[in-house]
C-alpha positions as CSV (number, residue, x, y, z in Angstrom):
1,M,222.7,-129.0,-262.4
2,K,222.7,-129.5,-258.6
3,K,224.5,-126.4,-257.9
4,F,222.0,-124.6,-260.5
5,L,219.0,-125.9,-258.3
6,T,220.6,-124.8,-255.1
7,A,221.3,-121.5,-256.7
8,A,217.7,-121.2,-257.7
9,L,216.2,-122.2,-254.6
10,L,218.4,-119.8,-252.5
11,S,217.4,-117.1,-254.7
12,L,213.5,-117.9,-254.0
13,S,214.1,-118.0,-250.5
14,T,215.4,-114.6,-250.4
15,V,212.5,-113.0,-252.3
16,A,209.6,-115.3,-251.0
17,N,210.3,-114.9,-247.1
18,A,208.0,-116.5,-244.5
19,G,205.1,-114.6,-243.2
20,V,204.7,-113.8,-239.3
21,M,201.4,-113.9,-237.8
22,V,200.5,-110.5,-236.6
23,D,197.7,-111.8,-234.3
24,D,196.9,-115.4,-233.0
25,T,195.4,-117.2,-236.0
26,P,192.9,-119.9,-236.2
27,V,194.2,-123.2,-237.7
28,C,193.0,-126.6,-237.9
29,T,195.3,-129.6,-238.7
30,K,193.0,-130.9,-241.6
31,L,191.0,-129.1,-244.3
32,T,188.0,-131.3,-243.1
33,Y,188.1,-129.7,-239.7
34,L,188.5,-126.1,-240.8
35,E,185.3,-127.0,-243.3
36,Q,183.6,-128.0,-240.0
37,A,185.0,-125.0,-237.8
38,N,183.6,-122.8,-240.5
39,E,180.1,-124.5,-240.3
40,A,179.9,-124.4,-236.9
41,K,180.8,-120.8,-236.8
42,K,178.1,-120.2,-239.7
43,R,175.5,-121.9,-237.4
44,N,176.9,-120.4,-233.9
45,D,177.5,-123.9,-232.8
46,A,179.4,-123.7,-229.8
47,R,179.5,-127.1,-229.0
48,G,180.9,-128.3,-232.4
49,M,183.4,-125.6,-232.1
50,G,184.3,-126.6,-228.5
51,Y,184.7,-130.3,-229.6
52,L,187.0,-129.6,-232.4
53,I,189.3,-127.3,-230.0
54,E,189.1,-129.9,-227.3
55,Q,190.5,-132.6,-229.7
56,G,193.3,-130.6,-230.7
57,H,191.8,-130.6,-234.4
58,C,191.7,-126.8,-234.3
59,F,193.4,-124.2,-232.2
60,Y,195.1,-120.6,-232.3
61,A,198.6,-120.3,-233.6
62,E,200.5,-117.7,-231.5
63,A,201.3,-114.1,-233.0
64,G,204.7,-114.3,-233.8
65,T,204.6,-117.6,-235.5
66,E,206.3,-117.6,-239.0
67,Y,204.6,-119.5,-241.7
68,S,204.6,-120.1,-245.7
69,V,201.7,-120.4,-247.8
70,I,201.8,-123.7,-249.5
71,D,198.6,-123.7,-251.1
72,V,195.1,-121.7,-251.9
73,N,192.0,-122.9,-253.0
74,H,190.9,-119.2,-254.7
75,P,193.6,-116.5,-253.9
76,E,191.0,-113.8,-254.8
77,N,188.5,-114.9,-251.7
78,P,190.1,-114.5,-248.4
79,Q,187.4,-116.6,-247.3
80,E,188.7,-119.9,-248.9
81,W,191.2,-122.1,-247.6
82,A,194.8,-121.9,-247.6
83,K,197.4,-124.6,-246.3
84,I,200.5,-123.2,-244.4
85,R,203.5,-124.6,-243.1
86,V,204.4,-123.0,-239.7
87,Y,208.1,-123.2,-238.3
88,T,208.6,-123.5,-234.5
89,D,211.7,-123.9,-232.2
90,K,210.5,-127.9,-232.3
91,G,210.2,-128.0,-236.3
92,T,207.2,-127.6,-238.9
93,L,203.9,-128.5,-239.1
94,E,201.3,-128.3,-242.1
95,L,197.9,-126.5,-241.2
96,Y,194.9,-125.0,-242.5
97,S,193.5,-121.5,-242.0
98,W,191.4,-119.1,-244.3
99,Y,193.3,-117.2,-246.6
100,G,192.2,-113.8,-245.5
101,F,194.3,-114.6,-242.0
102,V,197.7,-115.2,-243.8
103,K,197.9,-113.6,-247.2
């Protein structure tokens, strides 16, 4: 059974490779912060967005960063959130972004 699971996981990894960010991509550390960033953007609230960035809650992941999509709220809507796992030379990190940036 263990060999079967290993083979199944390996076959999945060859089909669903990690994506690579083409441009710098806005991300947040928690869904709550992504929602706050979205509200600040809607209201042109530079101070609110500045706070999220200064506190390290939201930032731009650099172009070339590899990622996998873990979960999507509504895949048919690119303005919905997506939970992603980014891969760096220092390890992995789970973040949130808008699905349109990572689909």
